[in-house]
VOGUVEX-830765 format. One record per residue (C-alpha): residue number from 1; residue in one letter; x, y, z. Coordinates in steps of 0.001 Angstrom, whole numbers. Each point is the difference from the previous one (the first is absolute). Layout:
N
VEXRO   num   residu         x         y         z
VEXRO   NUM        A         X         Y         Z
...
//
This chain:
226
VEXRO   num   residu         x         y         z
VEXRO     1        M     43240    172212    127060
VEXRO     2        S      2755       888     -2546
VEXRO     3        K      2686      2637       832
VEXRO     4        N     -1302      2583     -2230
VEXRO     5        A     -3557      -421      1315
VEXRO     6        T      -802      3054      2595
VEXRO     7        K     -1414       -53      3391
VEXRO     8        P     -3760      1233      -450
VEXRO     9        K      -563      3358      1994
VEXRO    10        E     -3006      1438      1641
VEXRO    11        S      -299      2673     -2547
VEXRO    12        D      -175     -3044     -2566
VEXRO    13        L     -3950      -620      1247
VEXRO    14        Y     -1266      3693      -833
VEXRO    15        L      -405       444     -3692
VEXRO    16        P     -1814     -3580       -34
VEXRO    17        V     -2166       987      2972
VEXRO    18        K      -572      3563     -1701
VEXRO    19        A      -713     -1481     -3113
VEXRO    20        F     -2871     -2463      2046
VEXRO    21        L     -1653      3268      1107
VEXRO    22        E        12      2172     -2458
VEXRO    23        G     -1872     -2927     -1946
VEXRO    24        L     -2450       544      2769
VEXRO    25        G      -398      3604      -654
VEXRO    26        Y      2010      1502      2793
VEXRO    27        E      2650      2519        87
VEXRO    28        V      2988     -1369      1514
VEXRO    29        K      3299      1451      1166
VEXRO    30        A      2952     -1259      2392
VEXRO    31        E      1140       862      3430
VEXRO    32        I     -2862      2490       840
VEXRO    33        K      1448       595      4023
VEXRO    34        D       545     -3333      1210
VEXRO    35        A     -2364     -1575     -2202
VEXRO    36        D      2053     -2084     -2775
VEXRO    37        V     -2875      -210     -2944
VEXRO    38        M     -3346      2786       435
VEXRO    39        G     -2646      -523     -2500
VEXRO    40        R     -3311      2452      -428
VEXRO    41        R     -2991      -828     -2073
VEXRO    42        G     -2715      2927       338
VEXRO    43        D      -883       620      3584
VEXRO    44        E       174     -3215       870
VEXRO    45        P      2500      -938      3229
VEXRO    46        P      3666      -277     -1022
VEXRO    47        V      2118     -3445      -792
VEXRO    48        I      3032      -332      1572
VEXRO    49        V      2586     -3054      -778
VEXRO    50        E      3131      -683      2013
VEXRO    51        L      2659     -1681     -1599
VEXRO    52        K      2375     -2679       849
VEXRO    53        L      1812     -2831     -1263
VEXRO    54        G     -1516     -2780      2635
VEXRO    55        F     -2387       332      2792
VEXRO    56        S      1716      1225      3104
VEXRO    57        L     -1249      1361      3338
VEXRO    58        I       853      3556     -1108
VEXRO    59        L     -2154      -275     -3201
VEXRO    60        L     -3120     -1075      2252
VEXRO    61        H       715      2650      2410
VEXRO    62        Q       208      2544     -2695
VEXRO    63        G     -3100     -1302     -1523
VEXRO    64        V     -2022       545      3447
VEXRO    65        A      1624      3375       117
VEXRO    66        R     -1283       912     -3444
VEXRO    67        Q     -3697     -1072      1089
VEXRO    68        R         9      3389      2083
VEXRO    69        I      -469      1663     -3065
VEXRO    70        T     -1854     -2520     -1946
VEXRO    71        D     -1906     -3039      -132
VEXRO    72        Q      1486      -797     -3684
VEXRO    73        V      3449     -1585       989
VEXRO    74        Y      1835     -2570     -1860
VEXRO    75        L      3190     -1722       625
VEXRO    76        A      1702      -876     -3223
VEXRO    77        V      2884     -2783      -155
VEXRO    78        P      1844     -1532     -2744
VEXRO    79        R     -1944     -3482     -1390
VEXRO    80        W      1002     -2955      1871
VEXRO    81        S      2271     -2854     -1073
VEXRO    82        G      -379     -3661       331
VEXRO    83        R     -2226     -1976      1864
VEXRO    84        A      1440      1277      3569
VEXRO    85        G      -369      3415     -1537
VEXRO    86        W     -3272       -92      -263
VEXRO    87        K     -1131     -1636      3162
VEXRO    88        A      1885      2809      2011
VEXRO    89        F     -1554      2459     -1845
VEXRO    90        K     -3351     -1371       136
VEXRO    91        A       171      -115      3785
VEXRO    92        N      1174      3923       354
VEXRO    93        V     -2924       649     -2343
VEXRO    94        G     -2250     -1793      2609
VEXRO    95        L      1935      2436      2469
VEXRO    96        A      -605      3495     -2029
VEXRO    97        K     -3501      -666      -776
VEXRO    98        R      -502      -286      4304
VEXRO    99        L      1533      3195       -40
VEXRO   100        G     -2587      1309     -2393
VEXRO   101        L      2998       843     -2967
VEXRO   102        G       213     -1348     -3337
VEXRO   103        V      2453     -2125     -1708
VEXRO   104        I      1050       462     -3608
VEXRO   105        S      3160     -1959     -1721
VEXRO   106        V      2282      1445     -2629
VEXRO   107        D      1449     -2521     -2728
VEXRO   108        L      3254      1678      -705
VEXRO   109        G       686     -1625     -2799
VEXRO   110        A     -2642      1374     -1628
VEXRO   111        G      1023      3594      -348
VEXRO   112        P     -2114      2975       843
VEXRO   113        T     -3150     -1358     -1242
VEXRO   114        V     -4112       -83      1195
VEXRO   115        H       530     -3474      -293
VEXRO   116        A      3208      -558      2544
VEXRO   117        V     -2553       915      3121
VEXRO   118        Q     -2131     -2203      1636
VEXRO   119        V     -2123       508      2518
VEXRO   120        H      -542     -2465      2752
VEXRO   121        A     -1923      1847      2515
VEXRO   122        D     -2184      3489       339
VEXRO   123        P       -53      2009      3194
VEXRO   124        A     -2499     -1362      2060
VEXRO   125        E     -1394      -560      3483
VEXRO   126        F      1453     -3225      1049
VEXRO   127        K     -2813     -2343      1911
VEXRO   128        A      1841     -3450       783
VEXRO   129        R     -2048     -3531      -653
VEXRO   130        K      -153     -2021      2894
VEXRO   131        V       777     -3511     -1181
VEXRO   132        K     -2524     -2115      2814
VEXRO   133        A      1708     -3138      -794
VEXRO   134        R      3395      1590       973
VEXRO   135        K     -1499      1436      3269
VEXRO   136        D     -1539     -3403       969
VEXRO   137        S      3459     -1964      -699
VEXRO   138        L      1766      2531      2306
VEXRO   139        L     -2388      -253      2861
VEXRO   140        K      -527     -3864      -604
VEXRO   141        E      4144      -728       449
VEXRO   142        F      -140      3087      2934
VEXRO   143        N     -2458     -1987      1903
VEXRO   144        A       992     -3752     -1147
VEXRO   145        R      3595      1012      1330
VEXRO   146        E      1111      -887      3485
VEXRO   147        G      2004      2883      1862
VEXRO   148        D      2634      1753     -1903
VEXRO   149        P      2715     -2054     -1070
VEXRO   150        N      1705      2008     -2501
VEXRO   151        L      1771      3494       110
VEXRO   152        G     -1176      2425     -2390
VEXRO   153        G      2025      1334     -2932
VEXRO   154        V      2311     -3349      -189
VEXRO   155        R      -440     -1392     -3432
VEXRO   156        G       160     -3728      -744
VEXRO   157        A     -1626     -2833      1876
VEXRO   158        R     -3004      1041      2287
VEXRO   159        V     -1997     -2267      2112
VEXRO   160        T     -3458      -165     -1275
VEXRO   161        A     -3033      -937      1684
VEXRO   162        Y      -240     -3240     -2264
VEXRO   163        R      3542      -930       700
VEXRO   164        Q     -1000       554      3788
VEXRO   165        A     -2933     -2695      -728
VEXRO   166        A      2474     -2002     -1809
VEXRO   167        E      1928      -461      3052
VEXRO   168        K     -2672      -643      2109
VEXRO   169        C      -498     -3141     -2245
VEXRO   170        R      3548      -690       126
VEXRO   171        E       482      -127      3811
VEXRO   172        Y     -3545     -2343       257
VEXRO   173        L      1806     -2283     -2230
VEXRO   174        A      3187       287      1814
VEXRO   175        Q     -1482     -1012      2885
VEXRO   176        N     -2567     -2324     -1130
VEXRO   177        G      1380     -1672     -2924
VEXRO   178        P     -2068      -367     -3261
VEXRO   179        S     -3408       780       239
VEXRO   180        K     -3660       471     -1389
VEXRO   181        G       132      3490     -1477
VEXRO   182        A     -3499       483      1635
VEXRO   183        D      1666      -474      3319
VEXRO   184        V      2554      2017      -356
VEXRO   185        A     -2528      2899      -869
VEXRO   186        K     -1748      -833      3121
VEXRO   187        A      2810       -17      1935
VEXRO   188        T      1737      3083      -964
VEXRO   189        G     -3352      1985     -1252
VEXRO   190        I      1546       492     -3349
VEXRO   191        E     -2855      -524     -2006
VEXRO   192        K      2116      -657     -3246
VEXRO   193        A      2432     -2401      1440
VEXRO   194        T      -697     -2714     -3046
VEXRO   195        T       361      2963     -2238
VEXRO   196        I      3139       965      1486
VEXRO   197        M      1648     -3184       187
VEXRO   198        R     -1134     -1515     -3249
VEXRO   199        M      1136      3872     -1871
VEXRO   200        D      3495      -598      2163
VEXRO   201        H      1740      3223     -1038
VEXRO   202        Y      2680      -377      2424
VEXRO   203        G       673     -3353      -562
VEXRO   204        W      -573     -1618      3458
VEXRO   205        F     -2748     -2155      -988
VEXRO   206        V      -837     -3366     -1393
VEXRO   207        R     -2824     -2414      -299
VEXRO   208        D       684     -2776      1912
VEXRO   209        S     -1610     -3202     -1604
VEXRO   210        S      1376     -2404      2587
VEXRO   211        S     -3081       -91      2009
VEXRO   212        G     -2443      -710     -3300
VEXRO   213        N     -2175      3035       728
VEXRO   214        R      -134      2779     -2111
VEXRO   215        G       306      3373       978
VEXRO   216        V      2782      -590      2501
VEXRO   217        Y      3007      2151       362
VEXRO   218        G      3419      -352      1295
VEXRO   219        L      3322      1875       -58
VEXRO   220        T      2519       622     -2798
VEXRO   221        E      3754       -63      1442
VEXRO   222        L        39      3740      -621
VEXRO   223        G     -3000       604      2058
VEXRO   224        G      1235     -2442      2597
VEXRO   225        A      3284      1998        97
VEXRO   226        A     -1993      3193       379
//
């Protein structure tokens, strides 16, 4: 940003939003009691737009508070910048939709024109769409994991059901030496033992060709050390 550039103000959002609503046939006025922007069109319920320079908990609180007046409540923020900005904006639109709030972005570089405003969501009752595959994945991991080996809220490496299965295979090989995948699966109860050792996600397993039999796995130096 150049030294001569001025920092945008919330009021910079008003004229583009006003022009947009007027283009839809609304009479628009600013600062009507607690509402930043209010529009009227005939006998329809009023439209309220809350202006902010970015998404925040305060903005969401204001939007929810305005829903006591009308269901037609929008949150207006400047248009995002860059891929990271779009990702954050998209996530915030999803949150606003869950609250039944509309969202519009304003391109401040376009000036006070109708085309400076883009509607990303209209106010509507939100009904979450459940994704069965995700639920099934969570339940599968929950049921397969033994005990509770992780501490909630700690980021980084975590013990998964897959790792627990790999550890059982590693322990078996450490005690019994190179073995056929089928034997490891039978002894440990890990049905996918052969696949786990073949994929070798942790660098613990290696195919053992010394016996001349296919499907025999042993431990790498790393696996033995672990």
